[in-house]
C-alpha positions as CSV (number, residue, x, y, z in Angstrom):
1,M,-7.6,51.0,11.1
2,L,-8.4,49.9,7.6
3,S,-11.7,50.9,6.2
4,S,-14.4,48.3,5.8
5,G,-14.3,48.9,2.0
6,R,-10.5,48.2,1.8
7,G,-10.8,45.2,4.0
8,G,-13.7,43.8,2.0
9,R,-11.7,44.2,-1.2
10,G,-8.7,42.6,0.3
11,D,-10.9,39.6,1.4
12,R,-12.3,39.3,-2.0
13,V,-8.9,39.4,-3.7
14,F,-7.6,36.8,-1.2
15,R,-10.5,34.5,-1.9
16,G,-10.0,34.9,-5.6
17,V,-6.3,34.1,-5.4
18,A,-7.0,31.1,-3.2
19,L,-9.7,29.8,-5.5
20,A,-7.5,30.3,-8.6
21,A,-4.6,28.4,-6.9
22,G,-7.0,25.5,-6.1
23,L,-8.4,25.4,-9.6
24,V,-4.9,25.4,-11.1
25,V,-4.0,22.4,-9.0
26,L,-7.2,20.6,-10.1
27,A,-6.5,21.5,-13.7
28,I,-2.9,20.1,-13.5
29,L,-4.2,16.9,-12.0
30,A,-6.9,16.7,-14.8
31,L,-4.3,17.3,-17.5
32,I,-2.0,14.6,-16.0
33,A,-4.8,12.1,-15.9
34,Y,-6.0,13.0,-19.5
35,S,-2.5,12.9,-21.1
36,T,-1.4,9.7,-19.4
37,T,-4.7,8.0,-20.1
38,K,-4.5,9.1,-23.8
39,E,-1.0,7.6,-24.1
40,A,-2.1,4.4,-22.4
41,W,-5.3,4.0,-24.3
42,P,-3.9,1.5,-26.9
43,A,-3.1,-0.9,-24.1
44,F,-6.4,-0.4,-22.3
45,S,-8.4,-0.9,-25.5
46,Q,-6.4,-4.0,-26.4
47,Q,-6.5,-5.7,-23.0
48,G,-9.7,-4.3,-21.6
49,I,-10.5,-5.2,-18.0
50,S,-8.0,-8.0,-18.1
51,F,-5.3,-5.3,-17.8
52,V,-6.0,-5.2,-14.1
53,T,-7.5,-8.6,-13.5
54,T,-4.7,-10.9,-14.9
55,D,-1.1,-11.3,-14.1
56,D,0.1,-12.5,-17.5
57,W,2.8,-9.9,-18.4
58,V,4.6,-11.0,-21.6
59,P,5.6,-8.0,-23.7
60,S,7.1,-10.2,-26.5
61,Q,3.7,-11.8,-27.0
62,G,1.6,-8.7,-26.5
63,R,0.1,-9.8,-23.2
64,F,-0.1,-7.2,-20.4
65,G,-1.7,-8.2,-17.2
66,A,-0.8,-5.8,-14.3
67,L,-2.4,-7.7,-11.4
68,A,0.9,-9.1,-10.1
69,F,2.4,-5.6,-10.0
70,I,-0.6,-4.1,-8.3
71,Y,-0.4,-6.9,-5.8
72,G,3.3,-6.3,-5.2
73,T,2.8,-2.6,-4.8
74,I,0.1,-3.1,-2.2
75,L,1.9,-5.9,-0.3
76,S,5.2,-4.1,0.0
77,A,3.4,-1.0,1.2
78,I,1.4,-2.9,3.8
79,I,4.6,-4.5,5.1
80,A,6.1,-1.1,5.3
81,L,3.2,0.2,7.3
82,I,3.3,-2.7,9.7
83,F,6.9,-1.8,10.7
84,A,6.7,1.9,10.3
85,V,3.5,2.9,12.1
86,P,4.2,1.7,15.6
87,I,7.8,2.9,15.4
88,S,6.8,6.3,14.1
89,I,4.0,6.8,16.6
90,G,6.3,5.6,19.4
91,I,9.0,8.1,18.4
92,A,6.5,10.9,18.1
93,L,5.1,10.2,21.6
94,F,8.5,9.9,23.1
95,T,9.8,13.2,21.7
96,N,6.6,15.1,22.7
97,E,5.8,13.5,26.0
98,A,8.9,11.9,27.6
99,A,12.2,12.9,26.1
100,P,14.5,15.6,27.6
101,R,15.1,18.6,25.4
102,R,18.6,17.5,24.4
103,I,17.5,14.0,23.3
104,R,14.3,15.4,21.7
105,N,16.3,17.8,19.5
106,A,18.7,15.0,18.6
107,V,15.9,12.7,17.6
108,I,14.2,15.4,15.5
109,Y,17.6,16.1,13.8
110,V,18.1,12.4,12.9
111,M,14.5,12.2,11.5
112,D,15.2,15.3,9.3
113,L,18.4,13.7,8.1
114,L,16.7,10.4,7.2
115,A,14.0,12.3,5.3
116,A,16.6,14.1,3.2
117,I,18.5,11.0,2.1
118,P,17.7,10.3,-1.6
119,S,15.8,7.1,-2.3
120,V,18.5,5.7,-4.6
121,V,20.8,5.7,-1.6
122,Y,18.3,3.6,0.3
123,G,18.0,1.3,-2.6
124,L,21.8,0.9,-3.1
125,W,22.2,0.2,0.6
126,G,19.3,-2.3,0.4
127,V,20.7,-4.3,-2.6
128,L,24.4,-4.2,-1.5
129,V,24.2,-4.6,2.3
130,L,20.7,-5.5,3.5
131,A,19.6,-8.1,1.0
132,P,22.8,-10.3,1.1
133,N,22.9,-10.3,4.8
134,I,19.2,-10.7,5.6
135,G,18.7,-13.5,3.1
136,P,20.0,-16.2,5.5
137,V,17.9,-14.7,8.3
138,Y,14.8,-15.1,6.1
139,Q,15.8,-18.7,5.3
140,S,16.2,-19.5,9.0
141,I,12.7,-18.2,9.7
142,A,11.3,-20.1,6.8
143,D,12.9,-23.3,8.0
144,A,11.6,-22.8,11.5
145,V,8.0,-22.0,10.7
146,G,7.6,-23.6,7.3
147,G,5.6,-26.5,8.7
148,V,3.3,-24.4,10.9
149,P,-0.1,-24.2,9.1
150,I,-0.7,-20.4,9.1
151,L,2.8,-19.0,9.5
152,G,4.1,-21.3,6.8
153,T,1.6,-19.7,4.4
154,F,3.4,-16.4,4.8
155,F,6.9,-17.2,5.9
156,G,7.6,-20.6,4.5
157,G,9.4,-21.9,1.4
158,P,12.7,-20.9,-0.1
159,A,13.7,-17.3,0.8
160,S,15.5,-14.6,-1.1
161,G,17.2,-11.5,0.1
162,R,15.6,-9.5,-2.7
163,S,11.9,-10.0,-1.9
164,F,8.6,-8.4,-0.9
165,M,9.9,-8.3,2.7
166,T,13.1,-6.5,1.9
167,A,11.2,-4.0,-0.2
168,G,8.8,-3.4,2.7
169,L,11.7,-2.9,5.2
170,I,13.3,-0.3,2.9
171,L,10.0,1.5,2.4
172,A,9.4,1.4,6.2
173,I,12.8,3.1,6.8
174,M,11.9,5.7,4.1
175,I,8.4,6.6,5.5
176,I,9.2,6.6,9.2
177,P,10.5,10.2,9.1
178,I,7.4,11.4,7.2
179,I,4.9,9.7,9.6
180,T,7.0,10.7,12.7
181,S,7.3,14.3,11.8
182,L,3.6,14.8,10.9
183,S,2.5,12.8,14.0
184,R,4.8,14.8,16.2
185,E,3.3,18.1,14.9
186,V,-0.2,16.8,15.5
187,I,0.5,15.6,19.0
188,A,2.2,18.9,19.8
189,T,-1.2,20.7,19.2
190,V,-2.9,18.8,22.1
191,P,-3.9,21.5,24.6
192,R,-2.0,21.5,27.9
193,S,-5.3,21.6,29.7
194,Q,-6.1,18.2,28.3
195,R,-2.9,16.7,29.9
196,E,-3.3,18.6,33.1
197,A,-6.9,17.5,33.5
198,A,-5.9,13.9,33.1
199,Y,-3.1,14.2,35.6
200,G,-5.5,16.0,38.0
201,M,-7.8,13.0,37.9
202,G,-4.9,10.8,39.0
203,A,-3.9,9.3,35.6
204,T,-0.5,7.9,34.9
205,R,1.5,9.2,32.0
206,W,0.4,6.2,29.8
207,E,-3.3,6.8,30.8
208,M,-2.9,10.5,30.0
209,I,-1.5,9.6,26.5
210,R,-4.2,6.9,26.0
211,Y,-7.2,9.0,27.0
212,S,-6.2,12.5,26.3
213,V,-3.4,12.7,23.7
214,L,-4.3,9.9,21.3
215,P,-8.1,10.7,21.0
216,W,-7.3,14.3,20.3
217,S,-4.6,13.6,17.6
218,R,-5.7,10.3,16.1
219,G,-7.3,12.0,13.0
220,G,-4.0,13.7,12.2
221,I,-2.0,10.5,12.9
222,V,-4.2,8.6,10.5
223,G,-3.7,11.3,7.9
224,A,0.1,11.0,8.4
225,V,-0.1,7.2,8.0
226,M,-2.1,7.5,4.8
227,L,0.4,10.0,3.4
228,G,3.2,7.6,4.3
229,L,1.2,4.9,2.5
230,G,1.0,7.0,-0.6
231,R,4.8,7.6,-0.5
232,A,5.4,3.8,-0.1
233,M,3.1,3.0,-3.0
234,G,4.8,5.4,-5.4
235,E,8.4,4.8,-4.5
236,T,10.4,3.6,-7.5
237,I,14.2,3.2,-7.5
238,A,14.6,1.8,-4.0
239,V,11.9,-0.8,-4.6
240,A,13.2,-1.7,-8.1
241,L,16.6,-2.5,-6.6
242,V,15.5,-4.8,-3.8
243,I,12.1,-6.4,-4.7
244,G,13.5,-9.0,-7.1
245,S,11.7,-8.2,-10.4
246,A,9.5,-11.3,-10.6
247,A,5.9,-11.1,-11.6
248,E,4.6,-13.3,-8.8
249,I,1.4,-13.4,-6.8
250,T,2.1,-15.3,-3.7
251,T,1.5,-15.1,0.0
252,Q,5.2,-15.8,0.7
253,V,6.7,-12.5,1.7
254,F,10.3,-13.9,1.4
255,F,9.7,-14.5,-2.4
256,P,10.8,-12.1,-5.1
257,G,8.1,-9.9,-6.6
258,D,7.6,-6.7,-8.5
259,A,5.7,-3.4,-8.2
260,M,4.2,-1.0,-10.7
261,A,6.6,1.9,-10.2
262,A,9.6,-0.6,-10.3
263,V,8.4,-2.2,-13.6
264,I,8.0,1.2,-15.2
265,A,11.6,2.2,-14.2
266,N,13.1,-1.1,-15.3
267,Q,11.3,-1.5,-18.7
268,F,10.4,2.0,-20.0
269,G,13.8,2.6,-21.6
270,E,13.5,-0.3,-23.9
271,A,9.8,-0.2,-24.5
272,S,8.0,0.9,-27.6
273,S,4.5,0.8,-29.2
274,I,2.0,-1.2,-27.1
275,H,4.6,-2.1,-24.5
276,R,5.2,1.6,-23.8
277,A,1.5,2.2,-23.7
278,A,1.1,-0.6,-21.1
279,L,3.8,0.8,-18.9
280,I,2.1,4.2,-19.0
281,G,-1.1,2.4,-18.2
282,L,0.6,1.1,-15.0
283,G,1.3,4.7,-14.2
284,V,-2.4,5.6,-14.7
285,V,-3.5,2.8,-12.3
286,L,-0.9,3.9,-9.7
287,F,-2.1,7.5,-10.1
288,V,-5.7,6.4,-9.4
289,M,-4.7,4.3,-6.5
290,T,-2.8,7.1,-4.8
291,I,-5.8,9.5,-5.4
292,L,-8.1,6.9,-3.7
293,V,-5.7,6.6,-0.8
294,N,-5.6,10.4,-0.3
295,M,-9.4,10.6,-0.6
296,A,-9.7,7.8,2.0
297,A,-7.3,9.7,4.3
298,R,-9.3,12.9,4.0
299,G,-12.5,11.0,4.7
300,I,-11.1,9.3,7.8
301,V,-9.6,12.5,9.2
302,G,-12.9,14.3,8.6
303,R,-14.8,11.5,10.4
304,F,-12.4,11.7,13.4
305,D,-12.7,15.5,13.5
306,R,-16.5,15.4,13.4
307,R,-16.6,12.7,16.2
308,L,-14.2,14.8,18.3
309,A,-16.2,17.9,17.8
310,G,-19.4,16.0,18.8
311,T,-17.6,14.7,21.9
């Protein structure tokens, strides 16, 4: 056995190394925030609060309003979550609770393959295959529901294959493997006794999942969803290719739009001076948004954990 002195020194060394690693991560984040904010400061000082409250982005006239790009980033990410979350949770529950071993291994392998595909491949597939073929489908939906009061607000008007909806669909395909893998790992941690207790009380498989599996794992599932949201908000090339590159604020999801990461990728190469600072400012805003998303995810997971511990 190790002596208490050696064990105590080992514990102190481990705590010191862990603390140093955490401080290094925080220092890197702080340096990123400082350097990008410094580079973007000319745009921030010139535009003021209007940088995030207006949608007037005209580099040739020195006007930089990022609201349309912030809106496009959030809208496309929300569309992605609407499609990705139920599919991901369904796949995770199926592989953990219902699938035979052979099918489960095949599904896991496919999810790993999807996660390994580069984002530019998704973008090229979206702009070359999905957008041209799905545009007529969008138009058919718009023609069918355009006159309906509420549905027409979101799905009416002329439709384009390169739009908010297409960007959301591509992002959904990209984040499904992330949410599925994390949710599957969380669901796998549910104790067998939880399941057996539910079955012992006469519960069906769905009732067991609803009252035993989901309450136990919902905190982790929410965390997985929020991580997927962060990935969707920060995706660049795939979104730039399929969203349409139009600075629009509209409720019509079949219209072209733009997102912050996509604008940076499309315009940074030819930007200079204040225009370059404004693009870096978009990066700062996106950085802050992703940090807020991760903080919200941590808060939600912690709340679920405390509630579960109290129960």
